[in-house]
N, C-alpha and C positions, 0 to 999 in steps of 0.2 A: 776435275777441270773447272777453272774459274768461270763464272757466268757474269760477264760485265754489263755495263750500261748499254754499250753498242749492241750486244746480243739481245738485250731486252727490247730495244727499239726495233730491231729487225724482226723479232718475234711478234711484236705488236703489229708491224706492217704486214705480216703474213695472214692476219685474221681477216677473212673475207667480210666485206661490208662495213669495216670500221673506217673512220676518217683517215687514220694512218695508212691503211691499205690503199685507199683511192689516191692519197697524196703520193705514195711511193709509185703507184702505177702511172700517175701523170708525169712524174719526173723521168721515169724510165722511158715512157713513150716519146717525150721530147728529145731525150738523148738518142734513141734509136732513129728518130726522124732526122737527126743531125748526121748520123753515120752514112745514110744512103746517099745524100748529095755528094759526100766525099767519094763514094764509089763512082758516081756519075762524072765527077771531075777527073778521076783516074782514067775513065773510058775516053773522055774528051782528049786527055793527054796522049793516050794510046793512038787515037786516030790522027792527032796532030803529028806524031812522030812517024806515022806510017802504020796503017791498020795491021794489028797483030804483032807489032814490034815488042811492046811490053809483055804481051802474052808469052812469046817465045823466051824473052829474057827472064821473066819472073814466074813462069808456069812450072808445074811439076813434069819432069821428063823421067819416067820410070826407069830405075836401075842405071841412071847416068849421073855421075857426080855433079855435073854442071846443072842438073835439074833438081838437085836436092834442096836448094834454097827456096824452091817453089812451095815447100811445106809452109813457109812463113808468108810468102807474098801472093800465092795463087788465089786465096779467098778474096783478095781485093781486085782481081782482074776478071774480065768477062769477055766472051767471044762475041761481041756485038751487043746492040741495044736490046734486042729481043731476049737474049740470055739474061741481061741485067734486069730488065723489067720483070722477068719471071721469078727472079730471086728476091726482088726488093720488097714486095708486099709481105710474103711470109717471113722474111727476115725481120721486118719491123714488128709484125704481130707476135711472133714467137719470142724474139729478142726482148720485147717489152716485158713479157711475163717472166722470163728468165732473170732479167736485170732487176725486176721488182722484188725478187727474192733475196737481194743483197748484192752490192757491187763487188765485194771480194769474191764471193762464190761465182758471180758472173765471169769475172776475169779468169779465175782458176779453171772454171768449167770450159770456157771458150778456148783457153790454151790447150787443155787436154783434148778437146774435140779436134782442134786443128792438128795436133800431133798424131792422134790415132788415125784420123782420116787421111792426112797428108802422107805420113810415113807408110801407111798401109798401101796407098796408091803407088807410092814410089817403089815398094817392094813387089807388088803383084800386078800393077797396071801394064798396059800395052806399051812396050818400049818405043814404039813408033808413033806415040801420041804425045801431045802436050795438054796437060789437064789444068784448067783454070775454073774459077767460079766459087761462089759462097754457098753452093748447094750442100756441100758436106757439112758446113756449119749449121745450115738450116735444118737438115735432117738430124744433126746432133742436138739442137735445141728441142726438136720434136720428141726425140727419145728421152731427153733429160726430163722434160715436163711429164711425160707419160710415166717414167720410172719414179719420179719424185712423188707422184700422187700415191703410189703404193708404199715407197720407202718411208715417207714422212706422214703418211695418212692424211695428205692434203688434197682433198678431192677436187678443189677448184683447178689445181694444176692438171689433174687428169682430165677434167672436163674441157679445159682449153685445148689440150693436146688432141682429144677426140674430135672437138669441133673443127679445128684447123685441119686435122687429118681428113675429115669429111669434105671440107672445102677443096682440098687438093688431092682427093683420092686418086685422080687420074695420073698423078705423079708418083704415087707410092710404089707402083710396079717397078720403078727404076732402081729399087734396091736389089733387083734380081738381074741376071744377065739378059741383055737386050741387044738387038741389032742397031738401035739408034745410037747416034754419036754422043752418048752421055757416059760418065764414069760411074757405073753402078757400084763399083768397088768403093769409091769415095762416099757414095750415099749410104751404103750398108755399114761401112766402118764408122762413118760419122754418127749414124743412129746408135750403134753399139757404144761408141765413145761417150755419147750423151748419157746413156744408161749407166755406164761406169761412173761418170762424173756425179750423177745423182746419188750414187751410193757413197763415193769417197768424200763428197762435200755436202753430205746431208746435214741438216740442222739438228743438233742435239737438243733434246727437250730439257728445259731448266729443271734442276733438282727440286723435288717437292720440299716445301718448307717444313722443318721439323716441328712436331707438336709442342705447344707451349707447356713448359714444366711449371706446374702450379706452386712448387716449393713446399716446404714443410708447413704443417698446420701449427702455427705458434700459439694459438689460443685454445687449442683443444677442441673437442667435438661439442 
């Protein structure tokens, strides 16, 4: 596999404490801070059209064909301001560190997480429910950073996942069946999807430089 200039730049940006690392982290943070206002605009539009209109139109409705497009649209929809507030901060924090690992990997990983979480909910969720929210993606990013720490032996990824997991420990139980109106299936499958993404889109280490061949001794000993 060829190891190009772009790969070298991304590899440099992954080294904790370097100037390239902090620059990459800053760009990623600004980008994620721009995503969240878009989610707020979508919620404003939903309220303007009639509370819940977009949720029903674009949410996942398990095992119903008309609810299948929610796999794509549901992460951008939320069931009210409290739901959106609860997802916004962890989405910015986790998304920043995932995006700092490379924009291509971020896009591929996000697409896989959305597919695994969304399709999983569509197949096994409650057919009487409408599932919306970015929490499946949030749990996916958490699983991705956690798994990436082991897969790539990148311990700052693991540290970030552990730290944010501690901050939001009270939400981690929602990956298990609960009586609360949350899609535990989406959370659990998002977490697993993130772990799979960490393996599939892991960064290959650059090949070691071959030893320099001194050449023949033309002048004798």
